[in-house]
Backbone as ProteinMPNN parsed JSONL, in Angstrom:
{"seq_chain_A": "MTREEKSIAIEDLTAKLANANIVYIADTSGLNADTTSNLRRACFKAGIKLEVVKNTLLEKAMEASTNDYGDLSSVLKGNSSIFIADIANAPAKIIKDFRKKSDKPSFKGAYINGEIYIGDNLLDSLASLKSKEEVIGEIIGLLQSPAKRIISALLNNAEQKGEAVAE", "coords_chain_A": {"N_chain_A": [[0.926, -1.122, -0.36], [0.429, 2.468, -0.971], [1.689, 5.247, -0.077], [-0.1, 7.255, -0.187], [-2.585, 5.937, -0.833], [-2.849, 4.864, 1.778], [-2.786, 7.148, 3.038], [-5.547, 8.193, 2.107], [-7.12, 6.086, 3.01], [-6.496, 6.538, 5.351], [-8.23, 8.753, 5.875], [-11.11, 7.821, 4.927], [-11.612, 6.479, 6.81], [-11.467, 7.887, 8.967], [-13.62, 9.532, 8.406], [-16.01, 7.419, 8.623], [-16.415, 6.995, 11.246], [-15.951, 9.738, 12.48], [-18.998, 10.066, 11.886], [-19.99, 8.028, 13.13], [-21.82, 6.814, 16.326], [-21.682, 4.394, 17.561], [-19.163, 2.044, 17.929], [-17.589, -1.034, 17.374], [-15.144, -2.735, 18.256], [-13.801, -6.279, 16.792], [-11.997, -9.169, 17.181], [-12.35, -11.172, 13.844], [-10.458, -12.805, 12.776], [-9.981, -16.154, 12.084], [-12.257, -17.72, 11.667], [-14.165, -19.821, 9.524], [-14.465, -19.58, 5.459], [-17.792, -19.392, 4.765], [-18.748, -18.765, 7.307], [-18.049, -16.266, 7.854], [-19.402, -15.064, 5.883], [-21.693, -15.649, 6.55], [-21.861, -13.415, 8.862], [-21.055, -11.0, 7.738], [-23.83, -11.165, 6.221], [-25.587, -11.408, 8.336], [-25.068, -8.715, 9.326], [-25.601, -6.442, 8.163], [-28.244, -6.909, 7.518], [-28.926, -6.48, 10.237], [-28.668, -3.956, 9.802], [-25.925, -2.85, 10.374], [-22.543, -2.043, 9.536], [-19.506, -3.56, 8.665], [-16.07, -3.816, 8.627], [-13.365, -5.092, 8.198], [-10.298, -3.983, 8.877], [-6.835, -2.146, 9.077], [-4.823, -2.352, 11.335], [-2.834, -0.017, 12.608], [-3.968, 2.034, 10.82], [-6.621, 2.216, 11.335], [-5.654, 3.084, 14.341], [-4.566, 5.866, 13.65], [-6.604, 6.991, 12.383], [-8.744, 7.114, 14.268], [-6.909, 8.315, 15.961], [-7.44, 11.343, 14.45], [-9.932, 12.049, 14.64], [-12.563, 13.752, 15.838], [-14.272, 12.699, 17.759], [-13.551, 10.685, 21.533], [-11.673, 8.104, 21.766], [-9.834, 7.268, 23.719], [-8.324, 5.008, 25.487], [-8.889, 2.719, 23.616], [-7.342, 2.029, 21.527], [-5.55, 0.955, 22.492], [-6.064, -2.005, 22.292], [-6.267, -2.865, 19.673], [-4.59, -4.984, 18.145], [-3.032, -7.576, 16.768], [-5.496, -9.038, 14.628], [-8.44, -7.015, 13.867], [-11.591, -6.156, 13.049], [-14.266, -3.521, 12.283], [-17.045, -2.771, 13.879], [-20.165, -0.512, 12.829], [-22.477, 1.095, 14.0], [-26.305, 1.653, 14.245], [-27.805, 1.309, 16.78], [-26.869, 0.696, 20.255], [-26.9, -2.239, 21.414], [-26.878, -3.953, 18.672], [-24.543, -4.542, 17.785], [-23.363, -6.201, 19.57], [-25.428, -8.128, 20.083], [-24.784, -9.855, 17.838], [-22.83, -10.582, 17.267], [-22.561, -12.36, 20.385], [-24.4, -14.011, 19.444], [-22.503, -15.285, 17.09], [-20.908, -16.536, 18.489], [-21.696, -18.804, 19.737], [-21.265, -21.167, 18.644], [-18.575, -21.445, 18.151], [-15.744, -19.983, 19.55], [-14.858, -17.6, 18.384], [-16.673, -14.264, 16.651], [-13.87, -12.589, 18.082], [-14.345, -10.491, 20.788], [-13.216, -7.05, 21.503], [-13.089, -4.842, 22.138], [-15.336, -1.138, 22.473], [-16.709, 1.578, 21.448], [-19.14, 3.089, 22.596], [-21.758, 6.399, 22.338], [-19.764, 7.77, 23.323], [-19.06, 6.609, 25.678], [-16.429, 4.148, 26.962], [-15.683, 0.541, 26.351], [-13.601, -1.799, 27.138], [-12.603, -5.122, 27.121], [-13.637, -8.513, 26.7], [-14.567, -9.834, 28.622], [-17.395, -7.857, 29.558], [-19.04, -8.267, 26.679], [-21.287, -9.445, 26.938], [-23.048, -8.048, 28.642], [-22.969, -5.662, 27.113], [-24.669, -6.75, 25.547], [-26.78, -7.046, 26.764], [-27.915, -4.221, 27.331], [-30.947, -2.35, 26.336], [-32.159, -0.964, 23.778], [-32.444, 2.112, 22.409], [-35.511, 2.386, 21.228], [-36.028, 0.521, 22.332], [-36.392, 1.465, 25.327], [-38.122, 3.452, 25.11], [-40.098, 2.423, 23.958], [-40.311, 0.927, 26.516], [-41.106, 2.889, 28.537], [-43.592, 4.427, 27.312], [-45.232, 2.467, 27.726], [-45.548, 2.531, 30.368], [-46.547, 4.499, 31.001], [-48.89, 4.21, 29.788], [-49.936, 2.642, 31.094], [-51.554, 3.237, 34.335], [-53.597, 4.525, 32.612], [-54.6, 3.198, 31.454], [-55.605, 1.176, 33.529], [-57.607, 2.788, 35.457], [-59.114, 3.418, 32.952], [-60.122, 0.363, 32.772], [-61.388, 0.162, 35.295], [-63.448, 2.707, 35.649], [-65.106, 1.443, 33.214], [-65.716, -0.978, 34.199], [-67.038, -1.017, 36.574], [-69.53, 0.703, 34.794], [-70.694, -1.246, 34.009], [-71.231, -2.86, 36.093], [-73.107, -1.526, 36.994], [-75.208, -1.138, 35.017], [-76.09, -3.612, 34.751], [-77.222, -3.699, 37.516], [-78.864, -2.337, 36.956], [-80.604, -2.83, 35.121], [-81.502, -5.543, 35.812]], "CA_chain_A": [[0.512, 0.272, 0.059], [1.239, 3.308, -0.848], [1.564, 6.814, 1.35], [-1.123, 8.034, -0.991], [-3.21, 5.054, -0.461], [-2.851, 5.024, 2.991], [-3.663, 8.608, 3.289], [-6.809, 7.913, 1.898], [-7.511, 4.779, 3.418], [-7.295, 7.272, 7.276], [-9.218, 10.324, 5.962], [-12.343, 7.121, 4.504], [-12.024, 5.441, 8.43], [-11.749, 9.424, 9.469], [-15.284, 10.107, 8.466], [-16.562, 6.796, 8.749], [-15.83, 6.861, 12.561], [-16.843, 10.848, 12.591], [-20.595, 9.945, 11.914], [-20.672, 7.062, 14.043], [-21.439, 7.111, 17.691], [-21.328, 3.666, 17.888], [-17.948, 1.398, 16.945], [-17.564, -2.44, 18.193], [-14.074, -3.696, 17.343], [-13.569, -7.083, 17.529], [-11.223, -9.448, 16.038], [-13.26, -12.291, 13.307], [-10.154, -14.337, 12.366], [-9.931, -18.253, 12.146], [-13.771, -17.877, 10.714], [-14.107, -19.945, 7.639], [-15.975, -18.713, 4.243], [-18.884, -19.554, 4.905], [-19.308, -18.564, 8.658], [-17.406, -15.528, 7.555], [-20.625, -14.433, 4.8], [-23.334, -15.143, 7.841], [-21.576, -12.769, 9.918], [-21.649, -10.223, 7.326], [-24.739, -11.252, 5.982], [-25.879, -10.638, 9.35], [-24.685, -7.396, 9.831], [-26.491, -6.41, 6.739], [-29.562, -7.188, 7.537], [-29.22, -5.754, 11.095], [-28.094, -2.518, 9.904], [-24.672, -2.831, 10.531], [-21.242, -1.864, 8.813], [-18.589, -4.53, 8.787], [-15.379, -3.728, 7.918], [-11.15, -5.439, 8.558], [-8.894, -3.03, 9.092], [-5.491, -2.362, 9.281], [-4.7, -1.204, 13.41], [-2.372, 1.324, 11.84], [-4.62, 3.204, 10.331], [-7.514, 2.231, 11.951], [-5.823, 3.952, 15.346], [-4.074, 6.978, 13.075], [-7.993, 7.25, 12.41], [-9.019, 7.187, 15.835], [-6.627, 10.07, 16.768], [-7.654, 12.149, 13.59], [-11.012, 12.195, 14.939], [-13.739, 14.49, 16.198], [-14.695, 11.662, 19.023], [-12.454, 11.009, 21.944], [-11.939, 7.065, 21.806], [-9.573, 6.998, 24.651], [-7.733, 3.553, 25.389], [-9.464, 1.895, 22.743], [-6.733, 2.341, 20.282], [-4.999, -0.317, 23.246], [-6.673, -3.138, 21.583], [-5.831, -2.603, 18.679], [-3.423, -6.155, 17.885], [-3.923, -8.966, 15.543], [-7.204, -8.945, 13.29], [-9.614, -6.094, 14.268], [-12.952, -5.477, 12.635], [-15.084, -2.848, 13.091], [-18.489, -3.048, 13.175], [-20.437, 0.858, 12.75], [-24.247, 0.832, 14.056], [-26.804, 3.091, 14.799], [-28.377, 0.423, 18.056], [-26.173, 0.427, 20.518], [-26.742, -3.315, 21.544], [-26.81, -4.657, 17.746], [-22.925, -5.413, 17.349], [-23.019, -7.495, 21.192], [-25.861, -9.244, 19.991], [-24.472, -10.491, 16.242], [-21.159, -11.326, 18.259], [-22.666, -13.085, 21.356], [-24.976, -15.411, 18.781], [-21.868, -16.261, 16.538], [-19.487, -17.49, 19.598], [-22.169, -20.216, 20.282], [-20.743, -22.348, 17.732], [-17.522, -21.353, 18.325], [-15.152, -18.3, 20.25], [-15.121, -16.297, 17.26], [-15.425, -13.271, 16.596], [-14.192, -12.112, 19.597], [-14.545, -9.032, 21.166], [-12.053, -6.424, 21.6], [-13.97, -3.332, 22.758], [-16.819, -0.125, 22.12], [-16.874, 3.014, 21.821], [-20.795, 3.947, 22.694], [-22.06, 7.548, 22.998], [-18.991, 8.506, 23.998], [-17.73, 5.979, 26.722], [-15.178, 3.478, 25.905], [-15.646, -0.712, 26.354], [-12.825, -2.856, 26.847], [-12.519, -6.131, 27.226], [-14.227, -9.511, 26.608], [-15.945, -10.023, 29.796], [-18.376, -6.6, 28.263], [-19.947, -8.281, 26.233], [-22.889, -10.224, 27.871], [-23.751, -6.555, 29.663], [-23.295, -4.866, 25.922], [-25.93, -7.167, 24.567], [-28.413, -6.902, 27.477], [-28.74, -3.086, 26.57], [-31.589, -1.704, 25.889], [-31.985, 0.145, 22.728], [-33.239, 3.538, 22.417], [-36.543, 2.374, 20.726], [-37.28, 0.032, 23.709], [-36.258, 1.814, 26.396], [-38.913, 4.632, 24.434], [-41.041, 2.113, 24.611], [-41.562, 0.721, 28.068], [-42.104, 3.973, 29.1], [-44.464, 4.626, 27.318], [-45.919, 1.146, 28.111], [-45.369, 2.499, 32.164], [-47.615, 5.558, 31.021], [-50.139, 4.062, 29.654], [-50.26, 1.486, 32.245], [-52.052, 3.853, 35.196], [-54.105, 5.375, 32.412], [-55.959, 2.228, 31.218], [-56.448, 1.129, 34.286], [-58.228, 3.802, 35.315], [-60.414, 3.264, 32.442], [-60.743, -0.271, 33.31], [-62.082, 0.254, 36.42], [-64.409, 2.629, 34.536], [-66.335, 0.612, 32.831], [-66.126, -2.575, 35.366], [-67.92, 0.081, 37.531], [-70.659, 0.939, 34.797], [-71.103, -2.527, 33.94], [-71.952, -3.454, 37.237], [-74.211, -0.659, 37.661], [-75.929, -1.118, 33.893], [-76.825, -4.847, 35.127], [-77.793, -3.88, 38.459], [-80.179, -1.502, 36.861], [-81.537, -4.023, 34.268], [-82.295, -6.514, 36.258]], "C_chain_A": [[0.92, 1.29, -0.229], [0.97, 4.462, -0.128], [-0.26, 6.859, 0.961], [-2.593, 6.887, -0.768], [-3.27, 4.699, 0.703], [-3.385, 6.043, 3.673], [-4.696, 8.241, 2.896], [-7.859, 7.048, 2.614], [-7.877, 5.821, 5.248], [-8.139, 8.041, 6.407], [-10.637, 9.666, 5.991], [-13.051, 7.075, 6.143], [-12.486, 6.99, 8.864], [-13.186, 9.444, 9.449], [-15.887, 8.912, 8.629], [-16.926, 6.784, 10.182], [-16.16, 8.356, 13.074], [-18.502, 10.909, 12.674], [-21.318, 8.554, 12.576], [-20.68, 7.086, 15.983], [-21.37, 6.086, 18.591], [-20.49, 2.37, 17.156], [-17.811, 0.317, 18.261], [-16.188, -2.317, 17.455], [-13.79, -5.236, 17.448], [-12.475, -8.318, 16.678], [-11.873, -11.213, 15.222], [-11.662, -13.38, 12.329], [-9.863, -15.519, 12.096], [-11.472, -18.086, 11.705], [-13.316, -18.177, 9.788], [-14.917, -18.826, 6.858], [-17.07, -18.369, 4.541], [-19.93, -18.65, 6.326], [-18.824, -17.182, 8.979], [-18.619, -14.423, 6.901], [-21.821, -14.656, 5.841], [-22.647, -14.314, 8.618], [-22.202, -11.308, 9.09], [-23.395, -10.367, 6.81], [-25.867, -10.584, 7.134], [-25.76, -9.273, 10.353], [-25.661, -6.527, 9.352], [-27.691, -6.482, 7.054], [-30.134, -6.735, 9.324], [-29.022, -3.767, 11.074], [-26.385, -2.068, 9.907], [-23.465, -2.814, 9.803], [-20.268, -2.347, 9.126], [-17.123, -4.008, 8.314], [-13.62, -4.552, 8.926], [-11.038, -4.021, 8.047], [-7.814, -3.134, 9.807], [-5.301, -1.386, 10.543], [-4.281, -0.129, 13.314], [-3.134, 2.706, 11.581], [-6.077, 3.5, 10.739], [-6.844, 3.974, 13.509], [-5.524, 5.588, 14.913], [-5.876, 7.557, 12.337], [-8.236, 8.077, 13.698], [-8.184, 9.134, 16.022], [-6.648, 11.032, 15.738], [-8.849, 13.015, 14.032], [-11.365, 13.038, 15.822], [-13.983, 13.711, 17.906], [-13.686, 11.371, 19.449], [-12.223, 9.304, 22.574], [-10.638, 6.099, 23.064], [-8.689, 6.13, 24.905], [-8.013, 2.488, 24.917], [-8.092, 1.91, 21.483], [-5.385, 0.517, 21.189], [-5.901, -1.838, 22.873], [-7.111, -3.553, 20.073], [-4.551, -3.466, 18.147], [-4.151, -7.057, 17.367], [-4.501, -8.394, 14.603], [-7.804, -8.035, 14.208], [-10.382, -6.068, 12.699], [-13.692, -4.419, 13.271], [-16.778, -2.947, 12.47], [-19.171, -1.471, 14.246], [-22.092, 0.196, 13.02], [-24.724, 2.385, 14.546], [-27.605, 2.364, 16.454], [-27.052, 0.037, 18.389], [-25.625, -0.88, 20.938], [-26.512, -4.356, 20.29], [-25.709, -5.209, 17.97], [-23.187, -6.568, 18.162], [-23.943, -8.174, 20.914], [-25.927, -10.215, 18.962], [-22.954, -11.466, 17.092], [-21.551, -12.181, 19.032], [-23.592, -13.933, 20.541], [-23.944, -15.96, 17.448], [-21.0, -17.154, 17.533], [-20.984, -18.482, 20.452], [-21.862, -21.293, 18.95], [-19.548, -22.283, 17.722], [-17.005, -20.233, 19.279], [-14.701, -17.442, 19.568], [-15.809, -15.778, 17.201], [-15.211, -12.923, 18.491], [-13.626, -10.444, 20.323], [-13.672, -8.033, 21.984], [-12.889, -4.798, 22.879], [-14.813, -2.276, 21.995], [-16.384, 0.614, 22.126], [-18.444, 3.208, 21.498], [-21.091, 5.447, 23.348], [-20.717, 8.128, 23.956], [-18.635, 8.329, 25.274], [-17.172, 4.692, 26.051], [-15.642, 2.504, 27.544], [-14.603, -0.959, 26.436], [-12.497, -3.95, 27.342], [-13.673, -7.417, 27.097], [-15.396, -9.564, 27.355], [-16.939, -9.013, 29.63], [-18.921, -7.308, 27.761], [-21.301, -9.063, 26.259], [-23.522, -8.856, 28.088], [-24.102, -5.669, 28.109], [-24.733, -5.397, 24.919], [-27.37, -7.544, 25.232], [-28.801, -5.733, 27.532], [-29.727, -3.09, 26.481], [-31.543, -1.05, 24.78], [-32.947, 1.189, 23.004], [-34.784, 3.5, 21.965], [-37.382, 1.581, 21.735], [-37.279, 0.339, 24.628], [-37.499, 3.298, 26.151], [-40.828, 3.844, 24.732], [-42.39, 1.092, 25.836], [-41.949, 1.6, 29.12], [-42.929, 4.39, 28.893], [-45.782, 3.438, 27.914], [-46.728, 1.249, 29.799], [-46.319, 3.379, 31.625], [-48.89, 5.292, 30.509], [-51.176, 3.094, 30.127], [-51.794, 1.919, 33.266], [-53.034, 4.01, 34.229], [-55.29, 3.875, 31.218], [-56.061, 1.067, 31.879], [-57.487, 1.712, 35.23], [-59.784, 3.573, 34.163], [-61.041, 1.733, 32.596], [-61.614, -0.401, 34.098], [-63.326, 1.117, 36.238], [-66.05, 1.445, 34.666], [-66.48, -0.6, 33.255], [-66.629, -1.589, 36.035], [-68.87, 0.242, 36.761], [-71.067, -0.143, 34.307], [-71.87, -3.1, 34.485], [-74.04, -2.59, 37.654], [-75.625, -0.503, 36.566], [-76.54, -2.503, 34.307], [-77.52, -4.642, 36.375], [-79.149, -3.025, 38.6], [-81.537, -1.962, 35.867], [-82.126, -4.763, 34.971], [-83.29, -5.718, 37.642]], "O_chain_A": [[2.067, 1.421, 0.201], [-0.115, 4.556, 0.446], [-1.253, 6.584, 1.634], [-3.661, 7.445, -0.515], [-4.124, 3.813, 0.724], [-4.188, 6.002, 4.605], [-5.051, 7.53, 3.836], [-9.066, 7.247, 2.754], [-8.87, 5.835, 5.975], [-9.203, 7.422, 6.418], [-11.507, 10.233, 6.651], [-14.159, 7.368, 6.593], [-13.666, 7.273, 9.069], [-13.858, 9.371, 10.478], [-16.984, 9.322, 9.005], [-18.109, 6.458, 10.284], [-16.692, 8.345, 14.184], [-19.128, 11.674, 13.407], [-22.478, 8.143, 12.593], [-19.713, 7.33, 16.704], [-21.157, 6.203, 19.798], [-20.894, 1.783, 16.152], [-17.864, 0.514, 19.475], [-16.076, -1.897, 16.303], [-13.43, -5.45, 18.606], [-12.29, -8.151, 15.472], [-11.852, -12.249, 15.886], [-11.804, -14.315, 11.541], [-8.757, -15.362, 11.579], [-11.559, -19.097, 11.008], [-12.474, -17.588, 9.11], [-15.582, -17.839, 7.174], [-17.429, -17.194, 4.616], [-21.07, -18.188, 6.381], [-19.022, -16.748, 10.113], [-18.755, -13.261, 7.284], [-22.776, -13.882, 5.905], [-23.061, -14.695, 9.713], [-23.207, -10.668, 9.399], [-24.131, -9.453, 7.183], [-26.674, -9.668, 6.971], [-26.135, -8.956, 11.482], [-26.464, -5.938, 10.075], [-28.256, -5.578, 6.439], [-31.316, -6.666, 9.662], [-29.163, -2.835, 11.865], [-25.887, -1.04, 9.446], [-23.309, -3.92, 9.286], [-19.737, -1.725, 10.047], [-17.261, -3.711, 7.127], [-13.15, -4.363, 10.048], [-11.52, -3.305, 7.17], [-7.629, -3.836, 10.801], [-5.521, -0.186, 10.702], [-4.914, 0.842, 13.728], [-2.988, 3.874, 11.943], [-6.661, 4.575, 10.6], [-7.25, 5.129, 13.638], [-6.036, 6.499, 15.564], [-5.972, 8.675, 11.83], [-8.003, 9.245, 14.009], [-8.558, 10.303, 16.124], [-5.76, 11.857, 15.954], [-8.92, 14.239, 13.921], [-10.56, 13.223, 16.735], [-13.828, 14.292, 18.981], [-12.689, 11.446, 18.73], [-12.541, 9.124, 23.749], [-10.533, 4.886, 23.243], [-7.709, 6.575, 24.307], [-7.665, 1.404, 25.384], [-8.514, 1.674, 20.351], [-4.791, -0.427, 20.667], [-6.198, -2.561, 23.824], [-7.972, -4.285, 19.585], [-3.558, -2.858, 17.75], [-5.351, -7.332, 17.402], [-4.137, -7.459, 13.888], [-7.672, -8.292, 15.404], [-9.869, -5.987, 11.583], [-13.808, -4.31, 14.492], [-17.372, -3.089, 11.401], [-19.003, -1.206, 15.436], [-22.672, -0.751, 12.491], [-24.22, 3.447, 14.913], [-27.934, 3.244, 17.249], [-26.238, -0.556, 17.681], [-24.409, -1.064, 20.973], [-26.054, -5.467, 20.557], [-25.712, -6.375, 18.364], [-23.25, -7.711, 17.71], [-23.737, -9.285, 21.401], [-26.716, -11.16, 18.937], [-22.484, -12.59, 17.266], [-21.033, -13.249, 18.703], [-23.617, -15.01, 21.136], [-24.359, -16.902, 16.772], [-20.539, -18.271, 17.298], [-21.052, -18.684, 21.664], [-22.65, -22.177, 18.616], [-19.1, -23.278, 17.152], [-17.872, -19.539, 19.81], [-14.121, -16.473, 20.057], [-16.633, -16.435, 17.837], [-15.893, -12.97, 19.515], [-12.674, -9.677, 20.178], [-13.464, -8.296, 23.169], [-12.966, -4.245, 23.976], [-15.011, -2.539, 20.809], [-15.394, 0.682, 22.855], [-18.895, 3.434, 20.375], [-20.802, 5.739, 24.509], [-20.764, 8.75, 25.017], [-18.124, 9.176, 26.008], [-17.399, 4.297, 24.907], [-15.828, 2.829, 28.716], [-14.039, -0.247, 25.605], [-11.874, -3.729, 28.38], [-14.772, -7.069, 27.53], [-16.592, -9.442, 27.091], [-17.909, -9.752, 29.457], [-19.97, -7.339, 28.406], [-22.175, -9.062, 25.391], [-24.637, -8.68, 27.598], [-25.189, -5.126, 27.911], [-25.445, -4.847, 24.078], [-28.429, -7.997, 24.796], [-30.005, -5.632, 27.766], [-30.005, -4.289, 26.511], [-30.562, -0.307, 24.799], [-33.984, 1.13, 23.665], [-35.431, 4.504, 22.262], [-38.576, 1.654, 22.029], [-38.094, -0.245, 25.343], [-37.641, 4.088, 27.084], [-41.906, 4.203, 25.207], [-43.568, 0.793, 26.032], [-42.663, 1.433, 30.109], [-43.535, 4.925, 29.822], [-46.903, 3.667, 28.368], [-47.685, 0.668, 30.309], [-47.395, 2.828, 31.856], [-49.869, 6.005, 30.727], [-52.349, 2.804, 29.896], [-52.851, 1.299, 33.154], [-54.013, 3.549, 34.816], [-56.334, 3.902, 30.565], [-56.447, 0.035, 31.332], [-58.242, 0.903, 35.769], [-60.983, 3.57, 34.443], [-62.268, 1.637, 32.574], [-62.645, -1.013, 33.818], [-64.373, 0.562, 36.572], [-67.012, 1.036, 35.316], [-67.327, -1.338, 32.751], [-66.011, -0.859, 35.26], [-69.856, 0.039, 37.469], [-72.263, 0.006, 34.054], [-72.857, -3.708, 34.071], [-75.159, -2.828, 38.106], [-76.709, -0.017, 36.891], [-77.762, -2.49, 34.156], [-78.509, -5.364, 36.506], [-80.007, -2.905, 39.473], [-82.734, -1.678, 35.824], [-83.355, -4.781, 34.892], [-84.126, -6.378, 38.26]]}, "name": "protein", "num_of_chains": 1, "seq": "MTREEKSIAIEDLTAKLANANIVYIADTSGLNADTTSNLRRACFKAGIKLEVVKNTLLEKAMEASTNDYGDLSSVLKGNSSIFIADIANAPAKIIKDFRKKSDKPSFKGAYINGEIYIGDNLLDSLASLKSKEEVIGEIIGLLQSPAKRIISALLNNAEQKGEAVAE"}
């Protein structure tokens, strides 16, 4: 790779990172062609961009980015792939799902809305995070619950009075 090609690759990665609030880094080496294809397909269906990157280029892109990636560059050893998503738990769920069959891909770290998560032991916690849509749905459900109970009680009360009057 020439210097110009490296410079273009760094600029491209920097632009991708600048527009991303959720970036996971994992090691996808050791996956056979069929599993890799299935992983890419699952990522595509979930709206996740998966890209195998060179560690030095990714490190330089992180340094050039406006986001603060802190110590995340410390995990850039061996092979690295980045998962760029809009939903915080989507990449963790996919990685966890694929690890049911083998120990790959291995989770290295993540940048989620300004927070840094490093270590394979955090994968289960990240997978259990609720997405923004799930949290909003729960809040709406909680807000509707008292109103539904009041309406149900009023209707029940009206039905009981209606039956008593009819008799």
